[in-house]
N, C-alpha and C positions, 0 to 999 in steps of 0.2 A: 407904562402899562404893558402887560404881556399880551401879544396877539392871540386871539382865539383860533384854535385849529378849525379848518373847514369840516363840515359835518360828515364828509365821506372821503375815503381814500379808495382808489380803484385800480384795477389791472385787468388785462385780458390775456388769456392763454388759449389759443386756437378758438374754439367756439364757446368757451366759458368766460364769464365775467366774474371777477372777484370784487366784492364791495365790503369795505370795513366801515361800519357805522360808528361815528365818533360823537359821543354825547347822546342827546335825545333824538330818537326817530319820531318825528312829529309832523303836524300840519305845516309847521314853519319850514322844515327841511324837505318835506315830500316833493315840492315842485322841482327841486334840484335833482332828486333821485329819479323822478318821472322823466324829466327831459333827457337825462343821461340814458335811462333805460330805453326810451323811444329811439334814440340814435343807435344804441348798441343792437337792439333787435332789428332795426332797419339794415344794419351792417352784417347781419347773420348770426348774432349771438343766439345760442340755443339753451344756455343754462346760466343762472345767476347763483353764485355762492355768496351768501350774505353773512359776514362775520359780526356777531354781536358782542364780542369780547370787550370792546370799549364803549358799548352802548349803555346809557344810563336809564333807558326806558323807552317804551313804544306806546304811541297813542292809537286810537281807532283809525284815524286817517292813514297813518303809516302802515298799520296792519292791513287795511283794505287795499292800499297800494301794492303791498307785497303779494296779495292774492291776485290782484289785477295783472301784475307782471307775470306771475306764474301761469295764470290762465292764458295770457297772450303767447307765452313761450310754448305751452302745450298745443295751442291751436296752430302755431307756425311750424311745429315739428311733429306732425301726427305720427310718423313712423317710429320715432324714438323720443317721446315726450319726456323732458327732464325737469322743466320748470325751475322753481327756486329751492335751494337747499340752505337751511339756516344752520350755522355752526356757532359754537361757544355761547349757547343760549343759557342765561342764568335762570334760576327758579322763578324770579319775579316776571321776567319776560315770558317764560313758558306758561305761567299762570294766565297772563294777559292774552296770549295767543289762543290758549284753550278756551278762555272765557267767551270768545267770539267764534269759535269753531274753525279758526284758520289752520290749526294743527292737522286737520283732516285733509288739507289740500296742499300743504307744503311738506317737504322732507325736513325733519329736524333731527340732526345728528346729536346723539347724547355724548356727554363728556367733552374734554378739551380736544380741539382739532387745530393743528397748525396749517397755515397756508403753505403752498409749495414754496420751497426755498428759492427757486429761480424767479419768482414773481418780484417785481418792483412796483410797489404801490405808489401812485401819484395822487396828490390832493386834487379834489374836484371842486372847482370854484362854484360858489353859490349862484343859482339862477334867480334873478330878480323877476318877480311877477306882481301884477296888480291884484287888488283884493278880489275882483270878479273872477280872475283866472284861478286863484287859490280856492275860492268858494266852489267853482265848477269841479275842481279836483276832489274836494271834500265830498261833494255829492256823488261823484263816480265811485270813490272809494267806499262810501257807506252803502251805496246801492249794491256794490259787489259783496259786502259783508252780509247784507240782508238776503241776497240771492243764494249765498253759500249756506246760510243757516237761518231758518225761519224765526228762531228765537230772537234773532237780532232786530227784528221789526219792533219788538217791545222796547228794546234798548235804544234804538236809533230812530224810530219812526217820527217822533215829535221833533227831534233834532234835524232830520232830513227835511221835514215840512218847513221848518223855520228857515233853513238855508235856501230852499227853493223859493220861498216867499221873498227872502232878501234879494235873491238874484232877479226875481220878477220886478222888483222895485228899482233895481239898479239901471 
């Protein structure tokens, strides 16, 4: 059986982090991305360049996490806020991003964009988390989406209430 590629490949160049999403950007892979982003931001990263060329889709948790990371970067670097830049975004992913209003808060470069040649991407090992930790991430991501665009309350309100109730019972 062939080994599955890790969901992310990453590199750093000065204060920019490059992340290639491999496969689905989802609630299953979001904890790995969040843990990596937390470390990178703590170490002084000011920008994330997220390459979606090998991404097969994004769910609402992953889109909310992209928004969260971008907002954290903007808060951390008030003089020169750079946030997240998405590259190699296909039509389907762009439609998903627009459907929740994330496109208004992230830079999305049109067309094909190559990563700098000098970069060497390394595979990012998956971060194992328990169900409660994953649910908390999902709540944060969806609250971020609702805060960004009030129309998302209708899309995610009941979902958020259900997760919050599940966390209260845990």
